[in-house]
C-alpha positions as CSV (number, residue, x, y, z in Angstrom):
1,M,0.0,0.0,0.0
2,A,1.4,3.4,-0.9
3,R,2.0,5.9,1.9
4,A,0.0,9.1,1.8
5,R,2.2,12.1,0.9
6,T,2.7,14.7,3.5
7,L,3.9,18.3,3.2
8,D,6.5,19.9,5.3
9,D,4.7,22.2,7.7
10,D,7.5,24.8,7.8
11,L,7.5,25.0,4.0
12,L,3.8,25.6,3.9
13,I,3.9,28.3,6.5
14,K,6.9,29.9,4.8
15,V,4.9,30.1,1.5
16,M,1.9,31.5,3.3
17,K,3.9,34.2,5.1
18,R,5.7,35.1,1.9
19,A,2.4,35.6,0.1
20,A,1.3,38.0,2.8
21,R,-2.4,37.5,1.9
22,P,-5.1,34.9,2.5
23,L,-4.6,31.9,0.3
24,S,-7.0,29.1,-0.8
25,A,-5.7,25.6,-0.9
26,Y,-5.5,25.9,-4.7
27,D,-3.5,29.1,-4.4
28,L,-1.1,27.2,-2.1
29,L,-0.8,24.5,-4.7
30,D,0.2,27.0,-7.3
31,L,2.8,28.6,-5.0
32,L,4.5,25.4,-3.8
33,P,7.9,24.7,-5.4
34,D,7.6,20.9,-5.2
35,E,7.5,18.9,-8.4
36,P,5.4,17.0,-8.8
37,K,2.7,19.1,-7.2
38,P,0.9,17.5,-4.3
39,K,-2.8,16.7,-4.8
40,P,-5.4,18.9,-3.1
41,P,-6.2,16.3,-0.4
42,V,-2.5,16.6,0.7
43,I,-2.9,20.4,1.0
44,Y,-6.2,20.1,3.0
45,R,-4.7,17.5,5.4
46,A,-1.7,19.8,6.0
47,L,-4.0,22.8,6.6
48,D,-6.1,20.8,9.0
49,R,-3.0,19.8,10.9
50,L,-1.6,23.3,11.0
51,S,-5.0,24.7,12.0
52,A,-5.2,22.2,14.9
53,K,-1.8,23.4,16.1
54,G,-2.9,27.0,15.9
55,Q,-0.3,27.8,13.2
56,V,-2.8,28.8,10.5
57,H,-6.3,30.2,10.5
58,R,-9.2,29.8,8.1
59,I,-10.8,33.0,7.1
60,E,-14.4,31.8,6.6
61,S,-15.6,34.8,4.6
62,L,-12.8,34.5,2.1
63,K,-12.6,30.7,2.1
64,A,-8.9,31.1,2.6
65,F,-6.1,30.5,5.1
66,I,-3.5,32.8,6.7
67,A,-0.4,31.9,8.7
68,C,-0.8,32.8,12.4
69,D,1.0,36.0,13.3
70,G,2.4,34.5,16.5
71,H,-0.3,35.1,19.1
72,K,-0.5,32.5,21.8
73,H,-4.3,32.3,21.5
74,N,-5.1,32.3,25.2
75,H,-7.9,34.7,24.2
76,E,-10.3,35.1,21.4
77,T,-8.9,36.3,18.1
78,V,-10.6,38.8,15.8
79,F,-9.7,39.2,12.1
80,T,-10.2,42.5,10.4
81,I,-10.7,42.0,6.6
82,C,-10.5,44.8,4.1
83,T,-13.3,44.4,1.5
84,D,-11.3,46.3,-1.1
85,C,-7.8,44.7,-0.9
86,N,-8.5,41.6,1.2
87,K,-5.8,42.6,3.7
88,V,-6.3,40.5,6.9
89,E,-5.1,41.5,10.3
90,E,-5.2,39.3,13.4
91,I,-6.0,41.0,16.6
92,E,-6.0,39.3,20.0
93,D,-8.8,40.6,22.2
94,H,-8.8,39.8,25.9
95,G,-12.2,41.6,26.5
96,L,-13.9,39.4,23.9
97,C,-13.0,36.3,25.9
98,D,-14.7,37.8,29.0
99,L,-17.7,38.8,27.0
100,M,-18.0,35.2,25.5
101,S,-17.8,33.8,29.1
102,I,-20.6,36.0,30.2
103,W,-22.7,35.2,27.1
104,K,-22.1,31.5,27.7
105,Q,-23.4,31.8,31.3
106,K,-26.5,33.8,30.2
107,T,-27.5,31.5,27.3
108,N,-26.2,28.2,28.5
109,F,-24.7,27.7,25.0
110,T,-21.3,26.3,24.3
111,A,-19.7,27.4,21.1
112,Q,-17.8,24.8,19.2
113,Q,-16.1,27.2,16.9
114,K,-15.5,30.9,17.5
115,T,-14.5,32.9,14.5
116,F,-14.8,36.6,14.6
117,E,-14.3,38.5,11.3
118,I,-14.9,42.2,10.9
119,L,-15.3,43.4,7.3
120,G,-14.6,46.9,6.3
121,Q,-11.9,49.1,4.8
122,C,-8.3,49.3,5.9
123,A,-6.6,52.7,6.4
124,K,-4.8,52.5,3.1
125,C,-7.9,51.8,1.1
126,L,-10.0,54.3,3.0
127,A,-7.4,57.0,2.2
128,A,-7.3,56.2,-1.5
């Protein structure tokens, strides 16, 4: 039985950071230097693995991924997304964690996934 191909996590993160923009799995395929190119399931497995480690984040509204900017993720993370240029910034918010805790107590609801995305215009696009 053939072994499933794996991608080097460090290489994938390096490619993502070099791109400096959110990337879909197919964007990543195009940017990877390996020949032959890995198949899409290999990319998705690598992204799942890196996401579980907190090293990449999925930006739901863009259906894309970004490399983590280094936060420890002890608190909730908010992503600001420019609707003009698609620039994404990761912001760690301690107050949001407190608010989520209060909300959980009031509603008796436990969130399984917490993704906070704020869409708008970045300063550069707003000034243009």
